[in-house]
C-alpha positions, 0 to 999 in steps of 0.5 A: 510424747516424752521429752528426751535430751540429745544423746548422740551427735550424729546419725549412725549406720544402723538405719542405713544397714536396715535400709539396704537389708530391705532392698532385695525383697523390695526389688522382688516385689517390684518385679512381681508387680510388673509381671503378674497379670490381674487374673490367673488362669484358674478361676479361684486365684486372683492377683492385683496391686499397684505401682506408684511414683510418690514425691513429697516436698517440705518447706525447708524453713526451720528444718534440722540441718540433716533433714531431708526436704525432698523425697522421690519414691517408687512404691508397689503393692501386690496381693494374691488370693487363692481359694480351694474349697474350705481353704484360702491363701492370702498374700499381700505386701508392699515395698517403698524405695526412695531415691533421695531419702534412704530412711523411707526405704521399707518392705513389709509382708502385710498378709501371708496366711492360710484360712480353713473354714468349717461351718461357722468356724474359721481358723487363720494362721499367719500374718494379718492386718486388722482394722478395729477402728471406727473414727477418721483420725483418732484410733484408741481401739486399733492397737493390734498392729504396729505402724510404719510411722513414716507415712500418714500422720493420722492413719499410719501404714500398718505392719503385718502381725503374725498370729493365730485367729479362731473365729466363730460366727453366731447371731449377727456377728462373731467371736474371735480369739487371737494368739500373737507369739511375735513382737513386731516393733514399729518403724520409728522415725529418727529426729532428722525426719521432718515428721518425727516426734523426737527433738532435733539432735537425737538422731540415733535410735537404738533397737526396741526394748520390751518390758515383759509381764514381770517388769523385766526388760527384754530384747526378745522378739517372742512373747505370749500375747492374746486378745478376744473380740466380740462383734455384733450388729444390734438393729442399726448399731454395730457394737464390738467389745475387746480385751487385749493383753500384749506388748503395746506399740502405740505409746512407747517411752524412751530409755537411754542406753549408756553403753551405746549412747542410743535412745531405745524405744521402750514398749510396755506390756498392757491389758486393754479393755475397749468398746467400739460403737457405731450407729446410723440415725438417718443421714447422721453416723455416730461413732465411739471408741473407748478403752481402759489401759493397765500397764505392767510396772517395770522392774525397779532393780533393772540396770536401765533407767526405765520410765514407767507408762501410766494407766489411763482411759481414752475416748474418741467420738465422732459424728458424720452427717452426709447428704446428696447434692443437686448434681449427685455428689456425696457430701459429708461433714465430719466432727471428731474428738479425743480425750485422754484421762490423765494429767496434762504432763502425762497426756503429753507422753501418751498421744500427740492428740491428747484433747483434740478436735477434728473438723472435716469435710469430704466431697465425693463427686460420684463421677466416672473419674472417681474424684474425692476431696477430703479437708480437715483441721485438728487442733488441741483444745488446751493448746490451740497453737498445736494443729494439723491442717490437711487437704487430700484429693484423688481421681482416676485418669484412666481405668488403670491410672490415677493421681493423688495430691496432699497438702499439709501444714502442722505444728506438733512436737515443737516443729513447724512442717509444711508438706506437699505430696504428689502420687501417680499410680498404675493399678493392675 
């Protein structure tokens, strides 16, 4: 990520106002999650979700003075599906309220859409979360949705994206066209967060700044954006090609606003062409994501000093080998890597995982408790002192209750972070 200097001596009220603004819809979602049954009276309407208590603790050593080292949050997820002949309605949202760290308070309506299907053609209107990724930790193809960066480092929570999708099924796959009229900014972490990529001292981030196709900086939320994706199954391989032209949210630069003293995340218009490829060879699974990104240059006459984003290519590839143990468990060894085709100085501004490799192991016990263990280690091949080590475990306690634990140690962005998470979930 790009280097930036401190611009504000203290955290302003903007983050607090945003947190309080999310409280009302979040409380509504919590109440709905507790009251709605798992199945309605009509056979074509289903509802479900979960309520979780999430706790996380960070090692306080080396933390900024204003960093929160403890979090205790209530998180709920709610999903409702309704189908009537050719029509389908989908609603899904989640809310998180933290009693100790208000920067984590968050609400998002991930899906709120209507689908009409006529033969091989489907039309979807409304908010969606799309998954274009094939790999475990590196996702250069999966750029359609903004992220909540105060979540999992390798797989951040996706935010619902308003769009219109037209899909045509043919042969062994589909062709989809998307129109996205709204620009949804990611939830970027302040420097006071233990997981932020900003240096300590830059604690006040301004609103998102968008760079239009003509290079003009804009505060507008509306813009013409689109994508086309062709997905087909050929033998034992799944192949997908895509072209996206939109305001990129995965690789911002940062622009100082001299009037407000804020640092504004800046998102540039990009055209991305990409390939996803997955094929099974016996017990071996091969995965590939490759993209080429071309950014629009910012207007040099703009009043703000805007850092241009650089054109580049990125490739992520992985291998998974699975086998069944003597006691019936499923074991998988994971090997992945990602490379960005740019100079070292530019790569540091594009992705925290610039030339990194992942080695992991997943053990699904395949028992009545659904026990699952995932351990992985990510390191930069050029700077081995940059790493992420993680161990995750989950299991059911009963048909409705489950528990999960995460232990993570990382050294990224000049920060040393040791983290422990515990989650208790009731599903309904």
